[in-house]
N, C-alpha and C positions, 0 to 999 in steps of 0.2 A: 633199258629204259621201258617203262609201262605207261601207258596212258588210260585212265578210266574215262571212257568215251561214250557219249551219246551222238550218233550220226545226223540226228535230228536237230542238234544245237549247233547255232552258227559260230559261237565261241570255242566250242568243242573242235568243230572242223578247221577254224582258223590256227588254233594251238597245233592240231595234227600237221597242217601245212607247214608252219614253221618248223616244226621237227624235221619233217621230210626234206625241207629246202636245206637244212643243215647238214644233210647226208645221212642222217640216222633214219633206222626203220624201227619204230617202237613196236613192243607187243601191245596189241589193242585189246583192251577189255571192255566189252560192251556191258557195263555194269547194271543196266536195266534188265538184260538177260541173264547174267551171271552176277548176282549181288555179292559184294564182299560180306565175309563172315564177321562176327563180332571181333575175332582176333585180328583178322586183316585191317577191320577199321582202327582197332587200337594202334596197330603199328603204322598205318597211314596217318593217323593224327599225331603220333610221335614224331614222324618225319616231317610232317607240316608244322609242328609246333603249335597246333591249335586244339581247342577243346571241341567236342562233337557238336555243340550248339553253335559253333562259329562256321560251320560247313552245311548248315541247313538252308534250303532254298525257302526263305520266308515269304515269297510272293506267291508261291503254290497254293492252289486252293485247298489241298487237303491240309497243308500246314494251318492256314487261316481257320479251317472248319473244325479241326480236331486238337491242335496243338498251340495256337496262339495263346500268349499270357500264360502258359504252363511253365512251372519250375520244376525240372528234373535234374538229377544228378548226371554225370558224364556217362556213367554205365547205362542208364536209363535212356538218355539221348542215343547211345549206340544202339541199343535194342530197337528203338524207333526207326532208325535209319536201316538196320538190317531188314526190319519188316516192311518199310516204306523206301525203297531205294530211289523213287523219283524225289524224294527230299534231299538227296545228296548233291551238293554244289559240283559243278562239273566245269572243265574236266580237272582231274587230278593227274599229274604227271610225276612219276617216281623215277629216280636214277640213284641206286645205291641206297644209302640211307638219307638221302634228301628228296623232298617232294614239294611241288607248288600247285597252287591253284592256277589254272589257266584264265584267269580274270584279273586284268586282261591278258589276252593270249600271249602278250610279250613277256609275261612273267617266266615263261618256260625258257627264255634266254638265260636264266641263271643256272639252268642245268646243262646247257649245251657247250 
């Protein structure tokens, strides 16, 4: 199990706590320090069954200033996320071929 984690985010911390309370110890990827590649994002999105635009943090100042209202294809949004990992919704938890967004944190129970 892996968690794409931001330790400053309360939802990310809560999701990690739920995982640990289940007895699991996931691989923690601090995605702001080690952003996913375009290939990794493609795989994550496939596991989430979502398009790139669906995992964008639309409340972020950067999104509002540079990307709000823009229409891009999936590959372009992936490039935007690779170049601006702060726009990636968090946390994302992966187990095998499945993944969930930890919003709400209880979503992770689907993988436990």
